[in-house]
N, C-alpha and C positions, 0 to 999 in steps of 0.2 A: 466553492466556485460561485461567481456572482450571477450567472444566468440561472433561470428557473429550472429546477429539477422536475420534470413532468412525470416520470415513472421510474421507480426503483424496481428493477427486474428481479434482483436477487440480493439478499444481504449475506447469504452464506455461499461465498465463492472461493475460488482456489480449490480445484476439484469440483467446483460448482457448475462447470460447464456441463458435465453429465448430470449433475443433480438438478439443475434448473430445467434441463430438457425433459427429464423424467417427471419432475414434480409439476411443472407448469402445464405440460401436455395432459396430465391426468386430472386437472381441475375443472374439466367440463366447460371451458371457455371463460372461467373467472378471471384469468390473466391473459395477457397478450401471448402470441405464439412464441415459442422458444427461439433463441437466436439461430441463424443458419449455421450449418456445420463448417463453413469456411470462415467463421468469425474468429478473430483474435481479440484479446482484451488488453487495453492499454490505459494507463493512468499517468499522472504527472505529480511529482513532488517538487514544490517550490521551497527550497531550503534557505532562501534569502529573506532578509528583513526589510528590503527596500521597496516593497509594494508588490502588487499583483503582476503576473506575467500572462501573456497570451501565447498559446502554442497551438498549431494546427497540424494534423496528419490526415491526409485524404479528406473525408467529409467530417471528421471529428475535430471539434474546436474546444480547446480548454482555456478557461480563464481562472487562474489559481491564485488565491491570495497569498500574501507573505507568510511563510512558515506553515503552509497548509499542504494537505495531500488530497488530491481529487478522487472521486470514484472512478472505476474503470468504465470505458466506453468501448462499444463494438467497432472493430475495424476489419474489413475484409483482408484475409491473409495476402501477403505479397511484399514487394519492396517499395519504399516511400522515402520522401524527404520530409522530416519534421521541421517546420518553419518556426523560428523563434526570433523575434525582432528582425535584425538584418542578417541573421545567420541561418544555416540549415544543417540538418544532421541526418545522414542516411540510416534507414531502418530496414530490417528484414524481419517480418512477423509471420509466425507459423500459426495455422488454424488450431483452435482449442488450447492455446497457450496464453499465459498472463505475463504482462510486462509493465515495468515502471520506468519512466524517464525521470532521472534525478537531476535537477538543475541546482548546482552547488551555490553556496552563498558567496564564494570568493570570485565569482564571475568566470570560472574555468568552464571548459566544454561540458555540456550535458552528457550524461551516461545512461545507457539503456541496460537494465538488468532484467533477467527472466525470473519470475517469481515461481518458486517450487510448488508443485501441486500437493494437495492434501490427499493422501492415499487411503487412509483408514477412516471410514465414515463414522466410527465410534469416537473419534477424537476431534480436537480443535487445532487450528493452525496458528502459530505465533511467528510473526515476521518482524525482524528488527533491522532498522536502517540507521547506520552511523554516518550522518551527513556532516560531521564535524571534522576538524583537522587533528584530532587526538584520539588515541585508543580509549575505548569505553567498555564498561561491563554492564550487563543487564541482569538484575536480580528480580526475584519474585518473593512477595511476602504473603503467606497464607496462614491464617489463624495466629498471627503475631510472630511467626517464624520466617526469617529471611534467608534465602539461599540463592547462589548464582545460577543463572541459566546459560548465559553466553559470557565467556571470559575473554578479555583482550581482543575485542573486536576492533580491527584496524580502521583508520579513517577511510571513508568511502565504501566500506565493506557491508554486506548484508548477510543476515543469518536467518535460518528457518528451523523450526522444530514442531513436531506434533506433540500435543499435550492432552492430558485428560481434562474433561470439563470440570471447572471449579471456579470459585470466587477468588480473585487474586488482585493484588496491587503491584504494579511493576515499578521498579526503581532503577534509574540510570545512575551508575556510579562513575564518577570522574576523578579517579585517583584520590588525592588528598582534598579536593574541593567538596563543597556541599553536594550531597546526592539530591537527585530530582525524583520525588515520589509522585506518581500519577494516581488519580482517583481509582478506587477499586472497580473492577469490571468483571463480568461473568464470561468465562470462556465456554462457548456452546459448541456442541458437536456439529461437524460439517460447516463450521463457520471460521473465518479467518479474522484475526485482530492484528493490526500493524502498529508497532511502536517506532517512532522516529525521533532521533536525537539530532538537534541542530545547534549551530553556534549562536551566541549572543555577544554583546560587547564585553560582558564581564563573566562569561562562562558558557554554560550549556543549558538549553531548554529542551523539553520533550513534549510530544503529543502522542495520542493513541486514537485509533479509529477502527470501527468494524468495517471490514472490506465489503464493498457493494459494487453492483453494476448498474449503470443507468443508460437510458436512451432518451433522445430529445423528441 
């Protein structure tokens, strides 16, 4: 996002609504107060390559670059219209839940998906978003050995899985085309990592990011 990030409230979210409330409140004022119990968490995926997009929901304003995934922002639970350019999209957001608005590269209507919570605090959360027009597979390479995690993920589909903490390189497999291998990353307990596959003019690209929540 192009606007300044003033405070990152939590880097270990999805299931982190409870985590941040417990951890931040116990730090003796070192951090800001935890988010209110009626807060929902919303972020935006810009799967296009045509430049940044601006989207607003209530008091939350997103400015997301091409091929980028924003952090989550707090939005009070309720019903809203997400405003994007000259169009709007109705949303219904529940407290303590996490959502991603996916804006496709082909100009079709944005899609709201609810992101699954991480239930086991001893594990990490892996989130895969296929924002292309073809089925894809996500593999993991650990200690030189490669194995599939999600097979035949349909276009526009999202997948979630709890995994053990480990060092891993994720690989997006596009049938007979060249696979896209991302830099190795550490999966950390109570933390979410998102892998996003997006279309390019000659194939597929992919990004990965650690899930985070921000406030302005």
